[in-house]
SEMINU-789470 format. One record per residue (C-alpha): y, x, z. Coordinates in steps of 0.02 Angstrom, whole numbers. Example, Ala and Ser with C-alpha at 12.3 -4.5 7.8 and 13.67 -1.06 7.14 Angstrom:
2
{py=-225; px=615; pz=390}
{py=-53; px=684; pz=357}
This chain:
436
{py=11423; px=9887; pz=5744}
{py=11451; px=10063; pz=5762}
{py=11531; px=10071; pz=5602}
{py=11648; px=9941; pz=5638}
{py=11696; px=10020; pz=5810}
{py=11760; px=10166; pz=5709}
{py=11891; px=10060; pz=5640}
{py=11974; px=10073; pz=5828}
{py=12034; px=10238; pz=5785}
{py=12111; px=10204; pz=5620}
{py=12295; px=10185; pz=5626}
{py=12274; px=10041; pz=5490}
{py=12166; px=9942; pz=5600}
{py=12205; px=9993; pz=5788}
{py=12385; px=9925; pz=5807}
{py=12357; px=9768; pz=5733}
{py=12207; px=9744; pz=5835}
{py=12299; px=9779; pz=5988}
{py=12446; px=9674; pz=5925}
{py=12331; px=9533; pz=5905}
{py=12233; px=9544; pz=6070}
{py=12400; px=9542; pz=6164}
{py=12454; px=9386; pz=6078}
{py=12314; px=9300; pz=6104}
{py=12312; px=9362; pz=6295}
{py=12488; px=9296; pz=6317}
{py=12465; px=9124; pz=6223}
{py=12302; px=9098; pz=6361}
{py=12377; px=9159; pz=6513}
{py=12538; px=9065; pz=6479}
{py=12445; px=8896; pz=6426}
{py=12298; px=8905; pz=6549}
{py=12430; px=8944; pz=6695}
{py=12530; px=8795; pz=6640}
{py=12394; px=8665; pz=6608}
{py=12293; px=8720; pz=6768}
{py=12435; px=8710; pz=6879}
{py=12492; px=8531; pz=6803}
{py=12310; px=8464; pz=6812}
{py=12277; px=8523; pz=6994}
{py=12456; px=8511; pz=7075}
{py=12552; px=8389; pz=6982}
{py=12438; px=8244; pz=6915}
{py=12303; px=8163; pz=7022}
{py=12208; px=8058; pz=6895}
{py=12091; px=8093; pz=6762}
{py=12172; px=8002; pz=6630}
{py=12343; px=8092; pz=6658}
{py=12252; px=8260; pz=6671}
{py=12157; px=8219; pz=6502}
{py=12330; px=8162; pz=6442}
{py=12427; px=8319; pz=6475}
{py=12297; px=8439; pz=6417}
{py=12282; px=8353; pz=6260}
{py=12470; px=8353; pz=6218}
{py=12486; px=8543; pz=6273}
{py=12340; px=8568; pz=6144}
{py=12442; px=8442; pz=6028}
{py=12605; px=8546; pz=6040}
{py=12537; px=8711; pz=6015}
{py=12422; px=8670; pz=5849}
{py=12557; px=8562; pz=5773}
{py=12666; px=8693; pz=5705}
{py=12513; px=8754; pz=5612}
{py=12500; px=8596; pz=5522}
{py=12689; px=8583; pz=5483}
{py=12724; px=8788; pz=5437}
{py=12587; px=8866; pz=5379}
{py=12637; px=8844; pz=5195}
{py=12795; px=8932; pz=5227}
{py=12692; px=9066; pz=5341}
{py=12579; px=9098; pz=5209}
{py=12716; px=9109; pz=5062}
{py=12805; px=9244; pz=5181}
{py=12647; px=9340; pz=5202}
{py=12609; px=9349; pz=5015}
{py=12790; px=9398; pz=4970}
{py=12862; px=9502; pz=5112}
{py=12791; px=9658; pz=5185}
{py=12663; px=9587; pz=5339}
{py=12708; px=9737; pz=5442}
{py=12892; px=9669; pz=5452}
{py=12842; px=9486; pz=5473}
{py=12747; px=9553; pz=5621}
{py=12899; px=9655; pz=5696}
{py=12992; px=9480; pz=5678}
{py=12867; px=9366; pz=5769}
{py=12830; px=9485; pz=5901}
{py=13025; px=9508; pz=5941}
{py=13028; px=9313; pz=5939}
{py=12880; px=9293; pz=6065}
{py=12986; px=9408; pz=6203}
{py=13112; px=9261; pz=6192}
{py=12995; px=9117; pz=6191}
{py=12899; px=9196; pz=6337}
{py=13066; px=9210; pz=6435}
{py=13093; px=9026; pz=6415}
{py=12917; px=9004; pz=6477}
{py=12922; px=9113; pz=6631}
{py=13086; px=9010; pz=6689}
{py=12983; px=8871; pz=6664}
{py=12840; px=8917; pz=6761}
{py=12963; px=8976; pz=6910}
{py=13041; px=8794; pz=6908}
{py=12888; px=8724; pz=6929}
{py=12803; px=8833; pz=7064}
{py=12960; px=8808; pz=7153}
{py=12963; px=8624; pz=7124}
{py=13145; px=8609; pz=7051}
{py=13156; px=8464; pz=6922}
{py=12960; px=8474; pz=6890}
{py=12959; px=8307; pz=6783}
{py=13141; px=8324; pz=6704}
{py=13169; px=8496; pz=6659}
{py=13017; px=8620; pz=6719}
{py=12883; px=8524; pz=6611}
{py=12984; px=8502; pz=6468}
{py=13031; px=8693; pz=6459}
{py=12849; px=8724; pz=6469}
{py=12801; px=8616; pz=6329}
{py=12948; px=8669; pz=6227}
{py=12879; px=8859; pz=6253}
{py=12707; px=8808; pz=6210}
{py=12774; px=8746; pz=6043}
{py=12860; px=8880; pz=6010}
{py=12717; px=9005; pz=6040}
{py=12609; px=8882; pz=5907}
{py=12757; px=8925; pz=5789}
{py=12741; px=9116; pz=5832}
{py=12557; px=9100; pz=5809}
{py=12561; px=8996; pz=5654}
{py=12672; px=9152; pz=5573}
{py=12567; px=9294; pz=5624}
{py=12389; px=9189; pz=5584}
{py=12390; px=9220; pz=5409}
{py=12435; px=9403; pz=5424}
{py=12306; px=9454; pz=5548}
{py=12178; px=9403; pz=5420}
{py=12252; px=9444; pz=5257}
{py=12316; px=9607; pz=5308}
{py=12128; px=9666; pz=5329}
{py=12070; px=9661; pz=5158}
{py=12236; px=9761; pz=5100}
{py=12216; px=9912; pz=5234}
{py=12017; px=9913; pz=5243}
{py=11884; px=9958; pz=5126}
{py=11774; px=9798; pz=5049}
{py=11629; px=9863; pz=5166}
{py=11730; px=9851; pz=5309}
{py=11812; px=9684; pz=5302}
{py=11666; px=9597; pz=5390}
{py=11661; px=9718; pz=5532}
{py=11865; px=9718; pz=5547}
{py=11845; px=9514; pz=5553}
{py=11717; px=9525; pz=5686}
{py=11816; px=9630; pz=5793}
{py=11975; px=9537; pz=5771}
{py=11895; px=9381; pz=5841}
{py=11781; px=9469; pz=5960}
{py=11955; px=9556; pz=6023}
{py=12034; px=9391; pz=6022}
{py=11908; px=9296; pz=6135}
{py=11895; px=9431; pz=6240}
{py=12093; px=9428; pz=6257}
{py=12064; px=9241; pz=6283}
{py=11945; px=9293; pz=6422}
{py=12068; px=9405; pz=6511}
{py=12216; px=9281; pz=6491}
{py=12105; px=9116; pz=6547}
{py=12023; px=9220; pz=6700}
{py=12212; px=9281; pz=6764}
{py=12277; px=9111; pz=6745}
{py=12163; px=9038; pz=6869}
{py=12165; px=9169; pz=6996}
{py=12344; px=9236; pz=7000}
{py=12483; px=9146; pz=7080}
{py=12597; px=9071; pz=6941}
{py=12740; px=9164; pz=6989}
{py=12654; px=9329; pz=6946}
{py=12596; px=9241; pz=6766}
{py=12779; px=9209; pz=6743}
{py=12818; px=9411; pz=6750}
{py=12647; px=9444; pz=6661}
{py=12689; px=9355; pz=6503}
{py=12866; px=9420; pz=6492}
{py=12787; px=9616; pz=6503}
{py=12641; px=9571; pz=6375}
{py=12767; px=9517; pz=6249}
{py=12874; px=9664; pz=6276}
{py=12703; px=9774; pz=6260}
{py=12657; px=9681; pz=6095}
{py=12833; px=9721; pz=6010}
{py=12798; px=9895; pz=6025}
{py=12617; px=9892; pz=5972}
{py=12675; px=9779; pz=5810}
{py=12788; px=9910; pz=5775}
{py=12650; px=10037; pz=5740}
{py=12576; px=9939; pz=5602}
{py=12581; px=10027; pz=5438}
{py=12665; px=9935; pz=5298}
{py=12583; px=9818; pz=5206}
{py=12697; px=9770; pz=5053}
{py=12663; px=9602; pz=4936}
{py=12544; px=9632; pz=4797}
{py=12646; px=9514; pz=4692}
{py=12817; px=9503; pz=4605}
{py=12958; px=9424; pz=4726}
{py=12968; px=9236; pz=4709}
{py=13074; px=9111; pz=4770}
{py=13015; px=9034; pz=4941}
{py=12986; px=8849; pz=4958}
{py=13066; px=8793; pz=5125}
{py=13027; px=8617; pz=5104}
{py=12877; px=8603; pz=5202}
{py=12803; px=8457; pz=5164}
{py=12803; px=8496; pz=4967}
{py=12750; px=8665; pz=4999}
{py=12605; px=8617; pz=5107}
{py=12532; px=8481; pz=4992}
{py=12563; px=8616; pz=4841}
{py=12458; px=8743; pz=4939}
{py=12311; px=8632; pz=5005}
{py=12293; px=8563; pz=4833}
{py=12300; px=8743; pz=4756}
{py=12156; px=8802; pz=4879}
{py=12044; px=8649; pz=4890}
{py=12003; px=8620; pz=4718}
{py=11910; px=8766; pz=4725}
{py=11726; px=8699; pz=4790}
{py=11690; px=8855; pz=4883}
{py=11854; px=8860; pz=4985}
{py=11846; px=8671; pz=5008}
{py=11684; px=8680; pz=5070}
{py=11738; px=8845; pz=5201}
{py=11880; px=8777; pz=5258}
{py=11810; px=8592; pz=5289}
{py=11679; px=8666; pz=5387}
{py=11806; px=8780; pz=5487}
{py=11888; px=8627; pz=5527}
{py=11764; px=8521; pz=5592}
{py=11705; px=8666; pz=5704}
{py=11902; px=8682; pz=5770}
{py=11897; px=8491; pz=5799}
{py=11737; px=8503; pz=5905}
{py=11825; px=8639; pz=5995}
{py=11993; px=8568; pz=6024}
{py=11895; px=8413; pz=6115}
{py=11796; px=8542; pz=6230}
{py=11962; px=8652; pz=6266}
{py=12048; px=8464; pz=6319}
{py=11892; px=8401; pz=6422}
{py=11865; px=8561; pz=6512}
{py=12010; px=8569; pz=6649}
{py=11989; px=8370; pz=6703}
{py=11790; px=8385; pz=6682}
{py=11771; px=8527; pz=6817}
{py=11909; px=8442; pz=6927}
{py=11833; px=8257; pz=6916}
{py=11669; px=8287; pz=6873}
{py=11604; px=8449; pz=6942}
{py=11726; px=8432; pz=7102}
{py=11762; px=8619; pz=7068}
{py=11926; px=8701; pz=7104}
{py=12052; px=8792; pz=6976}
{py=11944; px=8962; pz=6989}
{py=11791; px=8875; pz=6911}
{py=11902; px=8773; pz=6760}
{py=11957; px=8962; pz=6729}
{py=11772; px=9014; pz=6732}
{py=11715; px=8878; pz=6615}
{py=11844; px=8942; pz=6481}
{py=11811; px=9133; pz=6519}
{py=11612; px=9094; pz=6485}
{py=11671; px=9001; pz=6322}
{py=11777; px=9157; pz=6275}
{py=11624; px=9281; pz=6312}
{py=11512; px=9168; pz=6211}
{py=11628; px=9179; pz=6057}
{py=11635; px=9373; pz=6071}
{py=11449; px=9390; pz=6083}
{py=11418; px=9267; pz=5929}
{py=11562; px=9366; pz=5822}
{py=11478; px=9532; pz=5857}
{py=11297; px=9465; pz=5840}
{py=11325; px=9377; pz=5655}
{py=11393; px=9543; pz=5593}
{py=11222; px=9641; pz=5656}
{py=11114; px=9479; pz=5568}
{py=11232; px=9498; pz=5417}
{py=11240; px=9690; pz=5398}
{py=11406; px=9687; pz=5335}
{py=11377; px=9552; pz=5195}
{py=11466; px=9397; pz=5187}
{py=11366; px=9260; pz=5188}
{py=11349; px=9070; pz=5256}
{py=11161; px=9068; pz=5282}
{py=11152; px=9074; pz=5468}
{py=11304; px=8959; pz=5484}
{py=11199; px=8791; pz=5461}
{py=11075; px=8842; pz=5596}
{py=11212; px=8914; pz=5715}
{py=11312; px=8752; pz=5714}
{py=11137; px=8653; pz=5756}
{py=11099; px=8769; pz=5900}
{py=11278; px=8733; pz=5955}
{py=11265; px=8557; pz=5962}
{py=11099; px=8549; pz=6044}
{py=11184; px=8664; pz=6178}
{py=11318; px=8527; pz=6201}
{py=11180; px=8399; pz=6225}
{py=11112; px=8513; pz=6368}
{py=11278; px=8540; pz=6429}
{py=11304; px=8339; pz=6439}
{py=11136; px=8319; pz=6522}
{py=11163; px=8454; pz=6650}
{py=11353; px=8370; pz=6689}
{py=11261; px=8203; pz=6707}
{py=11130; px=8268; pz=6846}
{py=11281; px=8368; pz=6950}
{py=11287; px=8304; pz=7123}
{py=11482; px=8318; pz=7168}
{py=11559; px=8397; pz=7323}
{py=11550; px=8261; pz=7479}
{py=11721; px=8173; pz=7550}
{py=11820; px=8214; pz=7412}
{py=11820; px=8403; pz=7439}
{py=11823; px=8545; pz=7302}
{py=11707; px=8669; pz=7270}
{py=11769; px=8837; pz=7278}
{py=11704; px=8974; pz=7153}
{py=11571; px=9037; pz=7278}
{py=11505; px=8855; pz=7313}
{py=11497; px=8812; pz=7139}
{py=11398; px=8965; pz=7096}
{py=11294; px=8929; pz=7234}
{py=11258; px=8744; pz=7183}
{py=11072; px=8747; pz=7097}
{py=11127; px=8685; pz=6934}
{py=11269; px=8811; pz=6920}
{py=11166; px=8940; pz=6818}
{py=11096; px=8808; pz=6682}
{py=11269; px=8738; pz=6661}
{py=11347; px=8907; pz=6626}
{py=11207; px=8969; pz=6505}
{py=11219; px=8801; pz=6419}
{py=11406; px=8829; pz=6397}
{py=11375; px=9010; pz=6330}
{py=11265; px=8946; pz=6209}
{py=11378; px=8831; pz=6142}
{py=11504; px=8972; pz=6127}
{py=11392; px=9094; pz=6052}
{py=11325; px=8995; pz=5924}
{py=11502; px=8932; pz=5870}
{py=11558; px=9133; pz=5854}
{py=11393; px=9155; pz=5733}
{py=11459; px=8994; pz=5631}
{py=11643; px=9031; pz=5617}
{py=11662; px=9217; pz=5606}
{py=11563; px=9225; pz=5427}
{py=11676; px=9081; pz=5360}
{py=11838; px=9164; pz=5392}
{py=11782; px=9323; pz=5328}
{py=11730; px=9229; pz=5161}
{py=11894; px=9142; pz=5168}
{py=11982; px=9326; pz=5119}
{py=11863; px=9405; pz=5025}
{py=11808; px=9272; pz=4887}
{py=12007; px=9257; pz=4831}
{py=12104; px=9398; pz=4755}
{py=12188; px=9506; pz=4883}
{py=12369; px=9442; pz=4850}
{py=12331; px=9278; pz=4884}
{py=12236; px=9295; pz=5037}
{py=12378; px=9253; pz=5152}
{py=12397; px=9090; pz=5072}
{py=12218; px=9052; pz=5078}
{py=12202; px=9078; pz=5255}
{py=12370; px=8967; pz=5278}
{py=12299; px=8815; pz=5180}
{py=12145; px=8825; pz=5302}
{py=12266; px=8844; pz=5450}
{py=12342; px=8676; pz=5384}
{py=12180; px=8575; pz=5369}
{py=12112; px=8672; pz=5522}
{py=12266; px=8595; pz=5625}
{py=12267; px=8436; pz=5566}
{py=12071; px=8413; pz=5614}
{py=12128; px=8481; pz=5795}
{py=12269; px=8352; pz=5808}
{py=12142; px=8228; pz=5749}
{py=12018; px=8290; pz=5889}
{py=12161; px=8301; pz=6027}
{py=12217; px=8121; pz=5973}
{py=12029; px=8052; pz=5992}
{py=12019; px=8137; pz=6170}
{py=12166; px=8057; pz=6199}
{py=12107; px=7880; pz=6140}
{py=11923; px=7883; pz=6217}
{py=11999; px=7924; pz=6376}
{py=12124; px=7774; pz=6367}
{py=11970; px=7667; pz=6326}
{py=11881; px=7726; pz=6488}
{py=11750; px=7826; pz=6412}
{py=11726; px=7965; pz=6530}
{py=11729; px=8155; pz=6482}
{py=11547; px=8168; pz=6504}
{py=11496; px=8054; pz=6398}
{py=11642; px=8119; pz=6260}
{py=11538; px=8281; pz=6259}
{py=11395; px=8174; pz=6156}
{py=11547; px=8149; pz=6024}
{py=11559; px=8337; pz=6003}
{py=11378; px=8338; pz=5981}
{py=11379; px=8214; pz=5829}
{py=11529; px=8308; pz=5747}
{py=11418; px=8466; pz=5734}
{py=11314; px=8372; pz=5614}
{py=11436; px=8370; pz=5479}
{py=11479; px=8549; pz=5515}
{py=11301; px=8603; pz=5475}
{py=11299; px=8500; pz=5326}
{py=11468; px=8570; pz=5239}
{py=11386; px=8761; pz=5301}
{py=11235; px=8723; pz=5199}
{py=11322; px=8657; pz=5049}
{py=11431; px=8803; pz=5050}
{py=11271; px=8916; pz=5077}
{py=11196; px=8831; pz=4904}
{py=11352; px=8839; pz=4815}
{py=11391; px=9021; pz=4843}
{py=11280; px=9129; pz=4739}
{py=11387; px=9280; pz=4703}
{py=11364; px=9447; pz=4772}
{py=11485; px=9421; pz=4923}
{py=11376; px=9263; pz=4981}
{py=11208; px=9358; pz=4959}
């Protein structure tokens, strides 16, 4: 781990790390401030709250499905550092629109007619921003780092991302929404400055025409990647993982409000615990693998994740709600006798999840040529986002069918089984030195 931390004083890593960290922080501060305010102050029934949470998640993910092929082509054909500067400049404009939406919804002005549509439009635009940044943050690492630094760099990026998610999530639950409106614009400005310090990362390919037909290019990209068995297994395993993750994130706000009868800061705490766990798992798996890219611990990790989800379901089912329609404050929640077991179950879910997914991302960028890394990540993003949209639709469908969010957790646990099978198949198929 100390060797990985040394990357933080290198210009070939630190500006990218800061830029990614601030982007993840901003995404989550904005999204969670919006969702928590709407769930707790606009809607007042579990179905509507779950529907809105799923809609917000789906809108953020949809650009990954539609535009990842285009973003992958650009990242492979153009200087990645220049693209970072373009997307960080766009973030400033997007967050200005989001800030207006937050100000309107806080003021109670045209909440359903203007404020919520503006917020959802800004969230969709941030999804586009992240779609174009996503392939770069992984594909640039093999170009700027030595071969024995890539896993550590990937782990630091993942850990930093979830620490940023943690900070954004916590702030979204405790600061006034008008303060969040200011913070997202300021963060976008700082992120733009950091992005300008990323060293050049010119294309390693001869310049070719960009195919702007998003359907044709998406199909071609996925076909060109998924026919390789190892990449197919890694991408499918990651996709199942994010389908599970999307359902969990959709469930958290309505589950905290309606099942645990707890206030908004507790929902923020749940998302924060999840982020801490992913960060812990990201660092832990790097220590276990000692810098080698391998899927050998992935099957056990995702099985552990599934068992923790089942335990989380059991504790939620045993939870005694607050009396008389009251809401538990953060202090009251922490004083509840089942609060510690519940938090530990959630931490376990996230820690095992981090241990599962980080080596698979490193696998995608180290088992292909460096000039193909961005397109491989983009193909992965297309399939991942499709799985997450499906997860969002399943969550909406189950809620409309009357299945409680507590019982939906069992579906999440069940999805861990195909994840484990795919990871085991990947480990068996991977017999080269990169997957020892």
